[in-house]
Every structure is written in structure tokens, then in C-alpha cells.
C-alpha positions, 0 to 999 in steps of 0.5 A: 505090917510091911515097914518098907511102906513107910507111915500108914495114911488114912483116906477114909474120910474122903470117900464121901467128898470124892464121891460127891465131886464125881456126882456133881461132874457127871450131873453137869454133863451134856449129851455130847460129853458122855461119848467123848474119849477119856482113855483110849477106847473108852467114852465118858460113859464107858469110864463111868460104867467101870467105876460102877463095876469097881463099886459093885465089886467092893461091896460084894467082895468085902462088905457081903463076902460074895465070893462068886464071879469071874476067875483068871483063865489058864495061863492068864496074868493078873493084869490081862485078867483085870483088863479083861474083865473090865472090858467085859463089864464095860461092854455089857453096860453100854446098853445103860443109859447115862441117866440110869447109870448116874442115878445107880452111881449115886446110890452105890457109891454112897454105900462104898463111902460108908463101907471105907469109913467104917473099915479097920485100917489095920486089918489085911485087905486086898493085895496092892500089885504095884507096891509088891504086897499081898495081902495089904493093910486096909490102909493102903488098899483103901488109899489105892481105891481112893486114888483110882476114883480120883484119877478116873474123875480127872480123866472125865474132867479132862475129856470134857475140857477141864483141868485137873481138880487142884484141891489139895485134901484130894491130891496130897493123899493121892500123891502120898499113896502113889510114892508107896510104890518107889520101893517096889519100882526099885526092887531090881536096883542094886546100891550100897546100903544107906543110898537114898533117893528123894522124890519132891513134889512142889505145890501145896499137895506135894512133899518129900519121899526119901527111899533108902537101900536096905539090903536087898530091898528099898524102904520108905521108913528110914530116917533122911541121912543128909544129902541123897544120892539122887533128887528128883524134883517134879510138878504135881501134875507131872507126878500123878500122870506119870504115876498113872501112865498118862505120860511116860517116864521120858516126858517126866524126866524132861520136865523134872529137876534131877540132882545127883546120880542120874541112873537112880532118878531114871529108875525112880521116874519108872514108878507105876502106881496102877495095874498096867 
């Protein structure tokens, strides 16, 4: 196990209620809502189609052992490959009506929730590039997948004029998972052994994460050693948007409360917890 990631978490029981929340949102949409922009270049319908592609991909690969599918083109990076196949899938599904898309998401998403509920959290699974681990333990891979489903639901909510879902059952796991990117974020930052950076996120879904310099890497597994060299205080909305690049680091830093070494704080705020 990669101990620099900190103690394992368990998102498995949250997939079913998260899926129910997604379906409630989609079934409440008006015809006009489906055409509203969620992220640059994608409408609500495009993002829903993308989620369906994620659902099918997980079941095909991990439940069914299906090996066929697109591969990297010569010289293509992982990030470019993922963006390309995502766009190809969305383009192909523009002929699918919102009603048919919603009904299919309901069925396949339920199967995905049951898959994760039965998964062994300690088994090896897909790599998580933004945490710097490949293969990753299933607990991290499943938590990463949960954060993606949750984030896309928020993007749909925002597109139709709703605020972020504040339910701490979901958001606390999302934030905890996102913070697992801190050691990889700081991999090129050199500091004396024992140097600590702490990120504190306010609110009922928040918490405190301390990353420690250990030789040539950083770790979330070390005990707190008193006053950190840098402390970054963020509100929950700023934190999750930063990690998904809904806002840029400069914006997050302008909203943050920073104590101690500013350069270390700025390095921590370069965190990205998605393929970007």
C-alpha cells in the first residue's frame, strides 16, 4: 500500500445515494435546461452522456473483463487520450434524446453503484494519475470515481442555476479524496525533512490535512509535529472548485487565509485532483 496517501477512506456506500441525487436532478430538468452549458463546449446533455460513458466503461472493464476499446494513438499523452475518447463518446450520443439518456443512466448507474458496494477496497485497481499511484488501491480508485460523479452533478446544478449540494455526507468524502493529491502536487518542492504544510477546510464537510516532507517525497501519513511551516485555510466551495479547476490557484489564494511560508502555501494551492 502507498502509505504516503494517508489512511484509507471508504466511499462505497455513497454511490447509491449519489446516483439517486443525480437522477432526481436530471428528471427535474426542463427541455431548455438540457441545452445549457455546464463546462466549456459541453451542455447538460453532453455531460449526462459523458457520465453514461463512465458508467459503461467501469462495468465493461472491471465487472465484465471486457478488453476491447480505443487505445492511445502514437505519441498521445494519457490526458489527450482521455479528452479525445470522451469527446468522441459525447459526439456519438448527440442523437440520443434526453428522455432515453436519463432512462439508460438510471439503469446502468444502479449497476455501477452495486459494483462499487461489492468491491474489495484493498484490491489493486486503476491508477490515479493526480495522486501519482498506478495501480491504485480500490479504495482510492472508487473514491476518485465518486468525486467525478459528484463533481459532474454539481456542474449540472450550476448550469441550471442551483448552488452546490452542501450535503456533508458527500462533500466530506469529496474533499478528503481531493486532498490525497497533495503529496503528488508537492513532488518537485524541496524542503527540509519534517517540514509540514497544513490545509484546513472550513465547515461541516471540512477538516485538516497535513503533508510532511520525508526525504525525496511528501506524505500524508506522518503525525502532526506542531506548528506547520505553512497553513492554508480555505472554505469548502473554494477548495473543491480549486481541485477541479473550476477556479485557478490565484483565485483560491486570494480567498485563502495563509499563515507562514507563502511559497509553500502557493505550492499546495497548485493542487489538481482531476485529469487536467
